[in-house]
TORGUZA-324710 format. One record per atom (N, C-alpha, C): residue in three letters; x, y, z. Coordinates in steps of 0.1 Angstrom, whole numbers, plus 5000, padded with zeros to 4 digits. Atoms other than C-alpha are relative to their C-alpha. Layout:
<rs>
ALAXYZ/...
</rs>
This chain:
<rs>
MET499550055013/MET494344289335/MET501349925006/GLU499250104996/GLU497144019334/GLU501650104997/ALA498749915012/ALA500844189330/ALA500749944995/GLN499250015008/GLN502944259305/GLN501350084997/SER499449915000/SER505844359295/SER500150074988/ILE500549885008/ILE506544659273/ILE501849994992/LEU498949925006/LEU509444719248/LEU500150114988/ILE499749845009/ILE510545059235/ILE501150014996/LYS498449975007/LYS513245109207/LYS499850104991/LEU499449855011/LEU514745389189/LEU501149994993/HIS499149965010/HIS516345379155/HIS500350064992/ASP499849905003/ASP518245589141/ASP501450014994/GLU498750025011/GLU520945579109/GLU500550184995/SER499849835003/SER520845999110/SER501650015003/PRO498749974999/PRO524345979125/PRO501049934989/GLY499050095009/GLY525845759093/GLY500449865007/TYR499750144999/TYR525845439113/TYR498849955011/VAL501150024994/VAL523345259132/VAL499750015017/ILE499850004987/ILE523045329168/ILE499449905008/SER500150104993/SER523145039192/SER500850015015/PRO499049944984/PRO524144979229/PRO501449984996/SER498750025002/SER527544929217/SER500850124993/ARG499849895007/ARG527345259197/ARG499250125005/VAL501249954999/VAL524945519210/VAL501050125007/PRO499249854996/PRO525645949217/PRO499749965015/LEU500349964987/LEU525645969253/LEU498650085004/ALA500749945001/ALA523546239248/ALA498349974998/THR501250035002/THR520746069233/THR499449905009/LEU500750054991/LEU520645789254/LEU499550065015/ARG500449934984/ARG520246009288/ARG498350074995/ALA501249965004/ALA517346149267/ALA499049904997/PHE501550065000/PHE515445849258/PHE499649945011/VAL500550104988/VAL516045679290/VAL498950115004/ALA500549894994/ALA514246029303/ALA498649974995/GLU501249975006/GLU511446009279/GLU499749885000/VAL500450114998/VAL511145629282/VAL498650035016/SER500350004985/SER510645689318/SER498450105006/ASN501049904999/ASN507845979313/ASN499049904993/LEU501650115005/LEU505745739294/LEU499549865007/LEU500450174990/LEU505645469315/LEU499150055014/ARG501049934987/ARG504745699346/ARG499050084998/GLY501549935002/GLY502045929332/GLY500550125010/ASP500249894990/ASP501346129360/ASP501250005009/VAL499149954989/VAL503546319386/VAL499749905011/GLY499950114989/GLY503846069415/GLY500049905000/ALA499650165001/ALA504345749402/ALA500850014998/PRO498550094994/PRO507145539409/PRO501150034987/GLU498949955010/GLU510245619391/GLU500249864996/LEU500250135005/LEU511245349368/LEU501649965005/GLN499049964996/GLN513945189384/GLN501049894988/THR498850085012/THR517345019367/THR499349885002/ALA500350095003/ALA516144709372/ALA499149904996/ASP501050055006/ASP513344699354/ASP500050054986/VAL499849975008/VAL515044779324/VAL501149904991/ALA498850095009/ALA517444579296/ALA499950014988/VAL499149945012/VAL519744689267/VAL499049854984/VAL500050145011/VAL518244449235/VAL501050024986/GLU499250005009/GLU520444429204/GLU499550064988/GLY500349935016/GLY520044619167/GLY499750155004/SER499749914997/SER518444899181/SER500350065018/LEU500149994983/LEU518945119214/LEU498349975004/GLY501850024993/GLY515444969236/GLY500450005017/ILE500450014987/ILE514044929271/ILE499249935000/LEU501650085001/LEU512144629280/LEU499849995013/THR500249984989/THR510444679308/THR499749825007/THR500550154990/THR509244369336/THR498850044996/PRO501949985003/PRO505544319334/PRO499250135011/LEU500449884998/LEU503644599340/LEU498349965001/ALA501950034997/ALA499644599354/ALA499350125001/ASP500549844997/ASP499044999351/ASP498849984985/ALA501749965013/ALA494945029333/ALA500350124992/ALA500549875009/ALA495645379328/ALA501450004989/LEU498650035011/LEU499445289308/LEU499249944987/TRP500550045013/TRP497545029288/TRP499050054993/ALA501249925008/ALA494845219276/ALA500350104994/ASP499549935009/ASP496645489267/ASP500849914986/LEU499250075011/LEU499045269246/LEU499149904989/ARG500950065010/ARG496345079228/ARG498750104991/SER501149895007/SER494345399219/SER501150024988/LEU498349985008/LEU498145449202/LEU499749934989/THR500350085014/THR497345139180/THR498450014991/GLN501450005007/GLN493745269172/GLN500050144992/SER499849915001/SER494545639163/SER501250055000/ASP498949864999/ASP497145909158/ASP499750145006/LEU500649864989/LEU494746129177/LEU501150065014/LEU499750024988/LEU496646219211/LEU498650025008/ASP501049954985/ASP493746389229/ASP499449895011/GLY500650094991/GLY492446219258/GLY501049945005/LEU499250094992/LEU496246049265/LEU500250115013/ASN499349964985/ASN497746129299/ASN501050144994/PRO498949955005/PRO499646459293/PRO501150054997/ARG498550065000/ARG503046349302/ARG500249924991/ARG499150085018/ARG502846089273/ARG499950044989/ARG500349945008/ARG501246289255/ARG501150124992/LYS499249915001/LYS504146549257/LYS501349894991/VAL499150105003/VAL506546219249/VAL499749964987/LEU500350065016/LEU504946119214/LEU500150144996/GLU499849885007/GLU504646469204/GLU501650054998/GLY499049994999/GLY508046509211/GLY501149884987/TRP499550125010/TRP509246169192/TRP499350074989/GLN500450035017/GLN507046249160/GLN500450164995/ALA499149905006/ALA508946599160/ALA501549974994/GLN498350035004/GLN512746439162/GLN499549934988/ALA499850065015/ALA511446199135/ALA499450054985/ARG500549905012/ARG509746459111/ARG501550084992/ALA499149965007/ALA513046619113/ALA501449944998/ARG498750105005/ARG515446339110/ARG499249874997/ARG500950105002/ARG513946109089/ARG500349824999/HIS499650124995/HIS515745799099/HIS500349975011/LEU499850034992/LEU515145799131/LEU498449944999/ARG501350065000/ARG512145589143/ARG499949965018/PHE500550044984/PHE510545489179/PHE499049874995/GLU501350135001/GLU508345169182/GLU499749975015/ILE500350034987/ILE506645069213/ILE499149874996/SER500150155005/SER505744679210/SER499649935017/SER500650094991/SER504044409233/SER499349894996/PRO501150125000/PRO501944099237/PRO498750025001/ALA501549905000/ALA499144339249/ALA499550034996/LEU500649945011/LEU498944499219/LEU499949974986/ALA500150085013/ALA497244429188/ALA501150034988/ARG499450045010/ARG499744569167/ARG501450125005/THR498949954993/THR503644779172/THR499750174992/VAL500349834999/VAL502745189179/VAL501450054991/ILE498549935005/ILE505845339157/ILE499950144992/VAL500549855004/VAL506345689153/VAL501450004994/SER498749975010/SER508545789122/SER499650114989/ALA499849905006/ALA508846059093/ALA498349975000/GLU501550055011/GLU505445879075/GLU498850035012/THR501750034989/THR503045879108/THR499750175007/ASP500749844999/ASP501146209121/ASP499449985016/PHE500349994988/PHE501146179158/PHE499550165005/ARG500649835001/ARG498946489169/ARG499050045010/ALA501149994991/ALA496446629191/ALA499150144998/ASP500849915007/ASP493446829180/ASP500250125004/ASP500049904996/ASP493947079208/ASP501250035002/ALA498849945004/ALA497547129202/ALA500050164998/ASP500149905005/ASP496747449189/ASP499450105010/GLN500749944988/GLN495047589221/GLN500650075009/TRP498949974991/TRP497647759236/TRP499550174998/VAL500149875003/VAL497148129244/VAL501350085013/ARG498749954996/ARG499748429256/ARG499350005017/VAL500649934989/VAL498848509297/VAL501550055005/GLU499149974987/GLU500448699324/GLU499449935014/ARG500350074990/ARG499948549357/ARG500850005018/TYR499849994989/TYR500648549395/TYR500649835003/VAL499850125000/VAL502248199398/VAL500649955018/ARG499350044985/ARG502848049441/ARG501049864994/GLY499550145002/GLY505147749444/GLY501650045010/GLU498550044992/GLU508847629459/GLU501050064994/ILE499249985010/ILE511747769443/ILE501349885004/GLU499450114996/GLU513947439439/GLU501550044991/ASP498749995007/ASP516647569416/ASP500150164992/LEU500449865006/LEU517747949404/LEU501550014995/GLY499149975005/GLY520648029380/GLY500149944987/GLY499850075013/GLY522147819352/GLY501250064991/ALA498750005006/ALA525747829334/ALA499550074987/VAL499849985013/VAL524247899298/VAL499150124998/LYS501349884994/LYS521148109308/LYS499349985012/ALA500549994994/ALA519348189331/ALA498649955006/ASN501950065001/ASN516048039350/ASN500049995012/ALA500350054986/ALA514247909379/ALA498749895000/HIS500950114994/HIS512647579389/HIS499150005010/ILE501149974986/ILE509647619409/ILE498849874997/ARG501350164998/ARG507547309422/ARG498750045001/LEU501149995001/LEU504247409417/LEU498949945013/PRO500750064990/PRO501047319443/PRO499749854995/ASP500750095007/ASP499947039420/ASP501149884996/GLY498750095008/GLY503846859417/GLY500550024992/LYS499350005012/LYS504646979388/LYS501150064999/LEU498749884998/LEU508047159382/LEU499750094985/LEU500149955013/LEU507647439358/LEU501350115001/THR498549965001/THR511047599345/THR499650154993/VAL500149845004/VAL511147989338/VAL501550084998/ASP498849915003/ASP513648189318/ASP499750125004/THR500049895000/THR514848519327/THR501250064998/ASP498649904998/ASP517348799326/ASP500649945015/ARG499049994990/ARG520648739348/ARG499650125007/THR500049864987/THR519549089363/THR498949995011/VAL501050054990/VAL516548989378/VAL500449915011/LEU499350034990/LEU518348719397/LEU501249995007/ARG498849984996/ARG521548889405/ARG499450135007/ASP500149914993/ASP519749179417/ASP499049975016/ASP500450054982/ASP517548989443/ASP500749985013/LYS499050014990/LYS518549049478/LYS499349835007/SER500150094990/SER516748749494/SER500249844994/ASN499750084997/ASN517548389500/ASN498549924993/ARG501250105004/ARG514648179480/ARG499849894996/LEU499950145002/LEU515747849476/LEU499749925012/TYR501250114993/TYR513447579489/TYR499150075011/LYS501049864995/LYS511347899500/LYS498950004994/PRO501949985005/PRO507147939492/PRO500550114993/ALA500049875002/ALA507248239471/ALA499050034988/MET500649945008/MET505148419446/MET500750094984/VAL499549925011/VAL506148529410/VAL499250054988/ARG500849885012/ARG504848729379/ARG500849924992/ILE498850045014/ILE505748549347/ILE498750004986/THR501050035013/THR504348519312/THR500249884991/ALA500150185009/ALA503648199291/ALA498949974991/GLU501250025009/GLU501648049269/GLU499749895007/TYR501150074987/TYR498747849288/TYR499349924989/ASN501050085008/ASN496947569270/ASN498650015009/VAL501150014993/VAL493347599279/VAL499649895004/VAL500650125001/VAL492747229275/VAL500949915012/THR499150134991/THR495447029293/THR500750075019/ARG499749924991/ARG496347379316/ARG501750005004/GLU498650074998/GLU499947319311/GLU500850204991/TYR499349895002/TYR502547609309/TYR500949974989/ARG499149985004/ARG505147689282/ARG501050124997/ALA499649904999/ALA507647909273/ALA500050095008/ALA499949884990/ALA507648089308/ALA501050104997/ARG498749914994/ARG509548399317/ARG499550075011/LEU500349924990/LEU509948529350/LEU500150155000/ILE500249834997/ILE509048889354/ILE500850075011/GLU499250014985/GLU510048939393/GLU499249905010/PHE500150044984/PHE509648809428/PHE499050075006/VAL501149904994/VAL506348949444/VAL500449935015/GLU500050024988/GLU506748999478/GLU498350005006/HIS501349994991/HIS503548879498/HIS500149895011/GLU499950054984/GLU503248789534/GLU498749985001/ALA501950014997/ALA499648679545/ALA500650065015/ARG499949964981/ARG499348819585/ARG498350024998/PHE501250004990/PHE496248789603/PHE500250115012/ASP500249884993/ASP495249189617/ASP499349955014/GLU501450034986/GLU493349089650/GLU499250075001/ARG500749944999/ARG492449409653/ARG498650044988/GLU500449955008/GLU491349469620/GLU498549874997/PHE501050084999/PHE489349129623/PHE498849985010/ALA500749954988/ALA487549259654/ALA499150104992/ARG500849885004/ARG486449609640/ARG499249914984/PHE501050045008/PHE484849399608/PHE498749915006/THR501050084996/THR483049149629/THR498950115007/GLU501049944988/GLU481549399653/GLU499250124988/ARG500849955011/ARG480349589620/ARG498949914994/GLY501150095005/GLY478849279607/GLY499149945009/ALA500850004987/ALA476949219641/ALA499150105001/LYS500949884997/LYS475749559642/LYS498849994985/ALA501049985017/ALA474049499598/ALA499549905004/TRP500850124997/TRP472749169612/TRP499050035010/LYS500850014987/LYS471049259645/LYS498449985000/ASP501949995000/ASP467549309634/ASP499649874990/VAL500850165008/VAL467348919611/VAL500149895010/PRO500150134992/PRO466548679631/PRO500449884995/ASP499650115005/ASP467348409606/ASP500750054990/ALA499249915005/ALA470348539588/ALA500149844983/SER500150105011/SER469948169565/SER498750014991/ALA501349945007/ALA466048229559/ALA500150154990/TRP499649895007/TRP467248569547/TRP500549984990/VAL499250015014/VAL469448469521/VAL499249894991/GLU501150105004/GLU467248179515/GLU499050104989/ALA501249855010/ALA464448509505/ALA500650014990/LEU499649955013/LEU466648659483/LEU500649934988/ARG499650095007/ARG467748369465/ARG498749944992/GLY501750065011/GLY463748309455/GLY499649865007/SER500350154999/SER463847989474/SER498849965007/GLN501450034993/GLN460347869482/GLN499949905015/GLY499950074987/GLY461047679513/GLY499349915004/
</rs>
């Protein structure tokens, strides 16, 4: 498809004045830029949105991208023009839309807009819209062991750990300060196994409200003597079977 630009705008009168590039709370600006970046990037691993790709527009706080030709991005945006159901949307984009919808309901003078010459109509997220996912309530409480690399520990306000999972996603887990204080190991930028409780979405496979219970000491070691012992036992057990593959197939009921 031909590359097209996208204009994403935030309009908010809830502070008592119209937010614009000349008057915008810094926290709002930071959050909006991060949300737009996640919306455009989608999957983890997509390139970061570069400063040269954005421009501020007058009237509302807005971001105008350079022409983009990401087929997956356009498919998701077009689905938003046809339905307010978010099922099937890229998980990262869906999270942004769910967040915008929640913000708009909480502050009725807040509105988000997504427009482009490539879209049949402007996508508007406001207090009157109802963007949602049918699978949004499919969260279950779990306790799990999770592997990952510890990227950050601590926190000035509340204690937490940032864990980079094998699939590249960053999992933030809250914890008690005593768990970090009493831990004697230097875990930063090292692989670790942790035991957590969390809410787990059985559809999107995402975690939320995760909490660290403990670090689990786990060291995978190869015991050569133990391996030799099991190998010897296996050889004795199979010594009277001329064709192991045929024996297993016979057990499975294969006709050959």
